[in-house]
N, CA, C, O and CB atoms as a CASP TS submission, in Angstrom:
PFRMAT TS
TARGET T0000
AUTHOR 0000-0000-0000
METHOD Language model
MODEL 1
PARENT N/A
ATOM      1  N   MET     1     138.904  13.958  64.112  1.00  0.00           N
ATOM      2  CA  MET     1     138.631  13.051  62.813  1.00  0.00           C
ATOM      3  C   MET     1     139.697  13.357  62.191  1.00  0.00           C
ATOM      4  O   MET     1     140.120  14.398  61.689  1.00  0.00           O
ATOM      5  CB  MET     1     137.339  13.275  61.897  1.00  0.00           C
ATOM      6  N   LYS     2     140.230  11.898  62.329  1.00  0.00           N
ATOM      7  CA  LYS     2     141.545  11.712  61.185  1.00  0.00           C
ATOM      8  C   LYS     2     140.291  11.789  60.274  1.00  0.00           C
ATOM      9  O   LYS     2     139.085  11.676  60.495  1.00  0.00           O
ATOM     10  CB  LYS     2     142.820  10.031  61.104  1.00  0.00           C
ATOM     11  N   LYS     3     141.348  12.121  58.700  1.00  0.00           N
ATOM     12  CA  LYS     3     140.892  11.874  57.768  1.00  0.00           C
ATOM     13  C   LYS     3     141.784  11.246  57.298  1.00  0.00           C
ATOM     14  O   LYS     3     142.925  11.135  57.746  1.00  0.00           O
ATOM     15  CB  LYS     3     140.423  12.683  57.197  1.00  0.00           C
ATOM     16  N   TYR     4     140.918  10.346  55.470  1.00  0.00           N
ATOM     17  CA  TYR     4     141.799   8.935  54.960  1.00  0.00           C
ATOM     18  C   TYR     4     141.781   9.673  53.593  1.00  0.00           C
ATOM     19  O   TYR     4     141.040  10.599  53.264  1.00  0.00           O
ATOM     20  CB  TYR     4     140.965   7.028  55.044  1.00  0.00           C
ATOM     21  N   GLU     5     143.123   8.839  52.594  1.00  0.00           N
ATOM     22  CA  GLU     5     142.929   8.905  51.077  1.00  0.00           C
ATOM     23  C   GLU     5     143.347   7.706  50.287  1.00  0.00           C
ATOM     24  O   GLU     5     144.265   6.890  50.198  1.00  0.00           O
ATOM     25  CB  GLU     5     143.684  10.050  50.524  1.00  0.00           C
ATOM     26  N   CYS     6     142.151   8.038  49.740  1.00  0.00           N
ATOM     27  CA  CYS     6     142.341   6.990  48.567  1.00  0.00           C
ATOM     28  C   CYS     6     144.018   7.225  47.390  1.00  0.00           C
ATOM     29  O   CYS     6     144.555   8.298  47.115  1.00  0.00           O
ATOM     30  CB  CYS     6     140.663   7.283  47.488  1.00  0.00           C
ATOM     31  N   PRO     7     144.283   6.357  47.111  1.00  0.00           N
ATOM     32  CA  PRO     7     144.829   6.747  45.768  1.00  0.00           C
ATOM     33  C   PRO     7     144.533   7.109  44.861  1.00  0.00           C
ATOM     34  O   PRO     7     145.525   7.429  44.205  1.00  0.00           O
ATOM     35  CB  PRO     7     145.223   6.253  45.312  1.00  0.00           C
ATOM     36  N   CYS     8     143.535   7.295  44.298  1.00  0.00           N
ATOM     37  CA  CYS     8     142.343   8.526  43.631  1.00  0.00           C
ATOM     38  C   CYS     8     141.925   9.636  43.826  1.00  0.00           C
ATOM     39  O   CYS     8     141.141  10.310  43.158  1.00  0.00           O
ATOM     40  CB  CYS     8     141.321   8.327  43.619  1.00  0.00           C
ATOM     41  N   GLY     9     142.619   9.919  45.060  1.00  0.00           N
ATOM     42  CA  GLY     9     142.189  11.018  46.036  1.00  0.00           C
ATOM     43  C   GLY     9     140.954  11.273  46.451  1.00  0.00           C
ATOM     44  O   GLY     9     140.734  12.256  47.158  1.00  0.00           O
ATOM     45  N   TYR    10     140.023  10.464  46.087  1.00  0.00           N
ATOM     46  CA  TYR    10     138.417  10.524  46.553  1.00  0.00           C
ATOM     47  C   TYR    10     139.959  10.618  48.486  1.00  0.00           C
ATOM     48  O   TYR    10     141.136  10.276  48.600  1.00  0.00           O
ATOM     49  CB  TYR    10     136.630   8.280  45.914  1.00  0.00           C
ATOM     50  N   VAL    11     138.652  11.424  49.765  1.00  0.00           N
ATOM     51  CA  VAL    11     139.101  11.776  50.927  1.00  0.00           C
ATOM     52  C   VAL    11     138.185  11.335  52.134  1.00  0.00           C
ATOM     53  O   VAL    11     137.439  12.179  52.629  1.00  0.00           O
ATOM     54  CB  VAL    11     139.305  13.150  50.862  1.00  0.00           C
ATOM     55  N   TYR    12     138.211  10.078  52.615  1.00  0.00           N
ATOM     56  CA  TYR    12     136.583  10.571  53.767  1.00  0.00           C
ATOM     57  C   TYR    12     137.117  11.334  54.632  1.00  0.00           C
ATOM     58  O   TYR    12     138.251  11.437  55.099  1.00  0.00           O
ATOM     59  CB  TYR    12     135.634   9.260  54.831  1.00  0.00           C
ATOM     60  N   ASP    13     135.822  12.029  54.833  1.00  0.00           N
ATOM     61  CA  ASP    13     135.786  12.731  56.031  1.00  0.00           C
ATOM     62  C   ASP    13     134.619  11.903  57.555  1.00  0.00           C
ATOM     63  O   ASP    13     133.498  11.395  57.504  1.00  0.00           O
ATOM     64  CB  ASP    13     135.195  14.359  55.393  1.00  0.00           C
ATOM     65  N   PRO    14     135.262  12.051  58.339  1.00  0.00           N
ATOM     66  CA  PRO    14     134.491  12.376  58.564  1.00  0.00           C
ATOM     67  C   PRO    14     132.873  12.511  59.596  1.00  0.00           C
ATOM     68  O   PRO    14     132.033  11.825  60.178  1.00  0.00           O
ATOM     69  CB  PRO    14     134.750  12.235  57.887  1.00  0.00           C
ATOM     70  N   GLU    15     133.209  13.780  59.303  1.00  0.00           N
ATOM     71  CA  GLU    15     132.532  15.358  59.734  1.00  0.00           C
ATOM     72  C   GLU    15     131.249  14.388  58.938  1.00  0.00           C
ATOM     73  O   GLU    15     130.196  13.898  59.347  1.00  0.00           O
ATOM     74  CB  GLU    15     133.329  17.414  58.847  1.00  0.00           C
ATOM     75  N   VAL    16     131.942  14.411  57.623  1.00  0.00           N
ATOM     76  CA  VAL    16     131.400  14.192  56.504  1.00  0.00           C
ATOM     77  C   VAL    16     130.149  12.654  56.096  1.00  0.00           C
ATOM     78  O   VAL    16     128.966  12.486  55.800  1.00  0.00           O
ATOM     79  CB  VAL    16     132.718  14.212  55.763  1.00  0.00           C
ATOM     80  N   GLY    17     130.536  12.403  56.170  1.00  0.00           N
ATOM     81  CA  GLY    17     130.286  10.636  55.554  1.00  0.00           C
ATOM     82  C   GLY    17     130.462  10.665  54.398  1.00  0.00           C
ATOM     83  O   GLY    17     131.088  11.417  53.651  1.00  0.00           O
ATOM     84  N   ASP    18     129.330   8.994  54.143  1.00  0.00           N
ATOM     85  CA  ASP    18     129.080   8.948  52.598  1.00  0.00           C
ATOM     86  C   ASP    18     127.952   8.554  52.794  1.00  0.00           C
ATOM     87  O   ASP    18     127.640   7.378  52.981  1.00  0.00           O
ATOM     88  CB  ASP    18     129.908   8.090  51.586  1.00  0.00           C
ATOM     89  N   PRO    19     126.955   9.831  52.764  1.00  0.00           N
ATOM     90  CA  PRO    19     125.621   9.526  52.551  1.00  0.00           C
ATOM     91  C   PRO    19     125.099   9.252  51.380  1.00  0.00           C
ATOM     92  O   PRO    19     123.919   9.578  51.247  1.00  0.00           O
ATOM     93  CB  PRO    19     124.971  10.346  52.943  1.00  0.00           C
ATOM     94  N   GLU    20     125.731   8.644  50.299  1.00  0.00           N
ATOM     95  CA  GLU    20     125.552   8.615  49.297  1.00  0.00           C
ATOM     96  C   GLU    20     125.468   6.718  49.179  1.00  0.00           C
ATOM     97  O   GLU    20     124.830   5.986  48.422  1.00  0.00           O
ATOM     98  CB  GLU    20     126.600   9.589  48.596  1.00  0.00           C
ATOM     99  N   ASN    21     126.531   6.399  50.423  1.00  0.00           N
ATOM    100  CA  ASN    21     126.125   4.240  50.682  1.00  0.00           C
ATOM    101  C   ASN    21     126.321   4.259  52.066  1.00  0.00           C
ATOM    102  O   ASN    21     127.035   3.638  52.853  1.00  0.00           O
ATOM    103  CB  ASN    21     127.531   2.646  49.840  1.00  0.00           C
ATOM    104  N   GLY    22     125.139   5.514  52.168  1.00  0.00           N
ATOM    105  CA  GLY    22     124.921   4.307  53.638  1.00  0.00           C
ATOM    106  C   GLY    22     125.666   4.983  55.178  1.00  0.00           C
ATOM    107  O   GLY    22     125.244   4.397  56.175  1.00  0.00           O
ATOM    108  N   ILE    23     126.626   6.040  55.455  1.00  0.00           N
ATOM    109  CA  ILE    23     127.221   5.930  56.523  1.00  0.00           C
ATOM    110  C   ILE    23     127.150   7.462  56.043  1.00  0.00           C
ATOM    111  O   ILE    23     127.625   8.092  55.099  1.00  0.00           O
ATOM    112  CB  ILE    23     128.520   4.917  56.862  1.00  0.00           C
ATOM    113  N   GLU    24     126.099   7.846  57.454  1.00  0.00           N
ATOM    114  CA  GLU    24     125.900   9.022  58.629  1.00  0.00           C
ATOM    115  C   GLU    24     126.756   9.590  59.092  1.00  0.00           C
ATOM    116  O   GLU    24     127.141   9.008  60.107  1.00  0.00           O
ATOM    117  CB  GLU    24     125.394   8.745  59.698  1.00  0.00           C
ATOM    118  N   PRO    25     127.747  11.202  58.708  1.00  0.00           N
ATOM    119  CA  PRO    25     128.227  11.923  59.244  1.00  0.00           C
ATOM    120  C   PRO    25     128.373  11.684  60.520  1.00  0.00           C
ATOM    121  O   PRO    25     127.397  11.344  61.189  1.00  0.00           O
ATOM    122  CB  PRO    25     127.809  12.773  58.987  1.00  0.00           C
ATOM    123  N   GLY    26     130.162  11.880  61.315  1.00  0.00           N
ATOM    124  CA  GLY    26     130.160  11.567  61.939  1.00  0.00           C
ATOM    125  C   GLY    26     130.470  10.240  62.198  1.00  0.00           C
ATOM    126  O   GLY    26     130.670   9.836  63.343  1.00  0.00           O
ATOM    127  N   THR    27     130.507   9.754  61.519  1.00  0.00           N
ATOM    128  CA  THR    27     131.188   7.620  60.961  1.00  0.00           C
ATOM    129  C   THR    27     132.688   8.438  61.123  1.00  0.00           C
ATOM    130  O   THR    27     133.259   9.269  60.417  1.00  0.00           O
ATOM    131  CB  THR    27     130.701   6.518  58.366  1.00  0.00           C
ATOM    132  N   ALA    28     133.046   7.732  62.492  1.00  0.00           N
ATOM    133  CA  ALA    28     134.402   7.257  62.138  1.00  0.00           C
ATOM    134  C   ALA    28     135.146   5.952  61.373  1.00  0.00           C
ATOM    135  O   ALA    28     134.594   4.864  61.209  1.00  0.00           O
ATOM    136  CB  ALA    28     134.828   7.242  63.175  1.00  0.00           C
ATOM    137  N   TRP    29     136.360   6.249  60.989  1.00  0.00           N
ATOM    138  CA  TRP    29     136.985   6.003  59.817  1.00  0.00           C
ATOM    139  C   TRP    29     137.208   3.838  60.917  1.00  0.00           C
ATOM    140  O   TRP    29     137.705   2.916  60.270  1.00  0.00           O
ATOM    141  CB  TRP    29     138.855   7.587  59.313  1.00  0.00           C
ATOM    142  N   GLU    30     136.900   3.684  61.893  1.00  0.00           N
ATOM    143  CA  GLU    30     137.484   3.009  62.782  1.00  0.00           C
ATOM    144  C   GLU    30     135.645   1.887  63.059  1.00  0.00           C
ATOM    145  O   GLU    30     135.365   0.712  63.298  1.00  0.00           O
ATOM    146  CB  GLU    30     138.338   4.279  64.242  1.00  0.00           C
ATOM    147  N   ASP    31     134.971   3.025  62.858  1.00  0.00           N
ATOM    148  CA  ASP    31     133.834   2.590  62.610  1.00  0.00           C
ATOM    149  C   ASP    31     132.816   1.996  61.316  1.00  0.00           C
ATOM    150  O   ASP    31     131.661   1.571  61.341  1.00  0.00           O
ATOM    151  CB  ASP    31     133.496   3.373  63.034  1.00  0.00           C
ATOM    152  N   LEU    32     133.788   2.173  60.208  1.00  0.00           N
ATOM    153  CA  LEU    32     133.301   1.820  58.504  1.00  0.00           C
ATOM    154  C   LEU    32     133.269   0.719  58.644  1.00  0.00           C
ATOM    155  O   LEU    32     133.952   0.116  59.472  1.00  0.00           O
ATOM    156  CB  LEU    32     134.165   2.142  57.154  1.00  0.00           C
ATOM    157  N   PRO    33     131.854  -0.178  57.273  1.00  0.00           N
ATOM    158  CA  PRO    33     131.501  -1.460  57.627  1.00  0.00           C
ATOM    159  C   PRO    33     133.041  -2.259  57.012  1.00  0.00           C
ATOM    160  O   PRO    33     133.356  -1.937  55.867  1.00  0.00           O
ATOM    161  CB  PRO    33     129.843  -1.947  56.846  1.00  0.00           C
ATOM    162  N   ASP    34     133.705  -2.980  57.540  1.00  0.00           N
ATOM    163  CA  ASP    34     135.256  -3.329  56.320  1.00  0.00           C
ATOM    164  C   ASP    34     134.298  -4.099  55.032  1.00  0.00           C
ATOM    165  O   ASP    34     134.726  -5.085  54.434  1.00  0.00           O
ATOM    166  CB  ASP    34     136.940  -4.956  57.215  1.00  0.00           C
ATOM    167  N   ASP    35     133.767  -3.851  54.914  1.00  0.00           N
ATOM    168  CA  ASP    35     133.675  -4.533  53.401  1.00  0.00           C
ATOM    169  C   ASP    35     132.869  -2.743  52.419  1.00  0.00           C
ATOM    170  O   ASP    35     132.219  -2.608  51.382  1.00  0.00           O
ATOM    171  CB  ASP    35     132.091  -6.545  53.489  1.00  0.00           C
ATOM    172  N   TRP    36     133.500  -1.544  53.674  1.00  0.00           N
ATOM    173  CA  TRP    36     133.620  -0.647  52.532  1.00  0.00           C
ATOM    174  C   TRP    36     133.329  -0.053  51.668  1.00  0.00           C
ATOM    175  O   TRP    36     132.184   0.397  51.623  1.00  0.00           O
ATOM    176  CB  TRP    36     133.902  -0.713  52.157  1.00  0.00           C
ATOM    177  N   THR    37     134.442   0.243  50.406  1.00  0.00           N
ATOM    178  CA  THR    37     135.023   0.132  49.655  1.00  0.00           C
ATOM    179  C   THR    37     134.733   2.197  48.709  1.00  0.00           C
ATOM    180  O   THR    37     133.781   2.690  48.105  1.00  0.00           O
ATOM    181  CB  THR    37     134.545  -1.495  49.060  1.00  0.00           C
ATOM    182  N   CYS    38     135.617   2.536  48.951  1.00  0.00           N
ATOM    183  CA  CYS    38     136.093   4.320  48.120  1.00  0.00           C
ATOM    184  C   CYS    38     135.009   3.999  46.610  1.00  0.00           C
ATOM    185  O   CYS    38     135.269   3.392  45.571  1.00  0.00           O
ATOM    186  CB  CYS    38     138.675   4.563  47.427  1.00  0.00           C
ATOM    187  N   PRO    39     133.621   4.777  47.116  1.00  0.00           N
ATOM    188  CA  PRO    39     133.267   4.806  46.368  1.00  0.00           C
ATOM    189  C   PRO    39     133.261   5.448  44.931  1.00  0.00           C
ATOM    190  O   PRO    39     132.315   5.530  44.148  1.00  0.00           O
ATOM    191  CB  PRO    39     132.814   4.769  46.851  1.00  0.00           C
ATOM    192  N   VAL    40     135.212   6.103  44.711  1.00  0.00           N
ATOM    193  CA  VAL    40     135.091   6.625  43.821  1.00  0.00           C
ATOM    194  C   VAL    40     136.018   5.029  42.467  1.00  0.00           C
ATOM    195  O   VAL    40     135.891   4.701  41.287  1.00  0.00           O
ATOM    196  CB  VAL    40     135.761   8.360  44.218  1.00  0.00           C
ATOM    197  N   CYS    41     136.852   4.565  43.674  1.00  0.00           N
ATOM    198  CA  CYS    41     137.187   3.750  42.554  1.00  0.00           C
ATOM    199  C   CYS    41     136.624   2.336  42.600  1.00  0.00           C
ATOM    200  O   CYS    41     136.687   1.499  41.699  1.00  0.00           O
ATOM    201  CB  CYS    41     138.627   3.693  42.437  1.00  0.00           C
ATOM    202  N   GLY    42     135.797   2.151  44.372  1.00  0.00           N
ATOM    203  CA  GLY    42     135.609   0.733  45.304  1.00  0.00           C
ATOM    204  C   GLY    42     137.782  -0.115  45.897  1.00  0.00           C
ATOM    205  O   GLY    42     137.983  -1.041  45.111  1.00  0.00           O
ATOM    206  N   LEU    43     138.320  -0.050  46.315  1.00  0.00           N
ATOM    207  CA  LEU    43     139.265   0.112  46.842  1.00  0.00           C
ATOM    208  C   LEU    43     138.856  -0.334  47.801  1.00  0.00           C
ATOM    209  O   LEU    43     137.629  -0.301  47.902  1.00  0.00           O
ATOM    210  CB  LEU    43     139.796   1.099  46.830  1.00  0.00           C
ATOM    211  N   GLU    44     139.434  -0.790  48.643  1.00  0.00           N
ATOM    212  CA  GLU    44     139.617  -0.778  49.698  1.00  0.00           C
ATOM    213  C   GLU    44     139.670   0.011  50.694  1.00  0.00           C
ATOM    214  O   GLU    44     139.786   1.206  50.423  1.00  0.00           O
ATOM    215  CB  GLU    44     140.170  -1.125  49.674  1.00  0.00           C
ATOM    216  N   LYS    45     139.599  -0.426  52.244  1.00  0.00           N
ATOM    217  CA  LYS    45     139.708   0.256  52.873  1.00  0.00           C
ATOM    218  C   LYS    45     141.471   0.059  52.850  1.00  0.00           C
ATOM    219  O   LYS    45     142.385   0.393  52.097  1.00  0.00           O
ATOM    220  CB  LYS    45     138.754   0.102  53.955  1.00  0.00           C
ATOM    221  N   ASP    46     141.362  -0.518  53.856  1.00  0.00           N
ATOM    222  CA  ASP    46     143.765  -1.174  53.416  1.00  0.00           C
ATOM    223  C   ASP    46     144.512  -0.638  51.908  1.00  0.00           C
ATOM    224  O   ASP    46     145.059  -1.579  51.333  1.00  0.00           O
ATOM    225  CB  ASP    46     144.013  -3.755  52.946  1.00  0.00           C
ATOM    226  N   ALA    47     144.600   0.358  51.364  1.00  0.00           N
ATOM    227  CA  ALA    47     143.696   1.411  50.186  1.00  0.00           C
ATOM    228  C   ALA    47     144.631   2.937  50.938  1.00  0.00           C
ATOM    229  O   ALA    47     145.689   3.466  50.597  1.00  0.00           O
ATOM    230  CB  ALA    47     141.168   1.428  50.489  1.00  0.00           C
ATOM    231  N   PHE    48     143.679   3.249  52.028  1.00  0.00           N
ATOM    232  CA  PHE    48     143.731   3.849  52.119  1.00  0.00           C
ATOM    233  C   PHE    48     144.796   4.570  53.325  1.00  0.00           C
ATOM    234  O   PHE    48     145.423   3.892  54.139  1.00  0.00           O
ATOM    235  CB  PHE    48     142.800   3.781  51.870  1.00  0.00           C
ATOM    236  N   THR    49     144.851   6.124  53.243  1.00  0.00           N
ATOM    237  CA  THR    49     146.170   6.203  54.039  1.00  0.00           C
ATOM    238  C   THR    49     145.851   7.359  54.611  1.00  0.00           C
ATOM    239  O   THR    49     145.035   8.222  54.289  1.00  0.00           O
ATOM    240  CB  THR    49     147.602   6.211  53.280  1.00  0.00           C
ATOM    241  N   GLU    50     147.091   7.210  56.093  1.00  0.00           N
ATOM    242  CA  GLU    50     146.062   8.214  57.339  1.00  0.00           C
ATOM    243  C   GLU    50     146.295  10.117  56.635  1.00  0.00           C
ATOM    244  O   GLU    50     147.385  10.481  56.193  1.00  0.00           O
ATOM    245  CB  GLU    50     147.145   8.009  59.704  1.00  0.00           C
ATOM    246  N   ILE    51     145.235  10.924  56.677  1.00  0.00           N
ATOM    247  CA  ILE    51     146.534  11.981  55.767  1.00  0.00           C
ATOM    248  C   ILE    51     145.899  13.216  56.962  1.00  0.00           C
ATOM    249  O   ILE    51     146.356  14.359  56.971  1.00  0.00           O
ATOM    250  CB  ILE    51     146.224  12.481  53.276  1.00  0.00           C
TER
END
């Protein structure tokens, strides 16, 4: 699965998910809710770049 990086440096790794915000491990980027934001700085998904 592809990882995505926020300009603040946070990396969303689908294998890890974002459990603190209700995103289970194994959740693909495409399956994240549209209103999900970076847990570090609050930027929206469109600010992230694929790495």
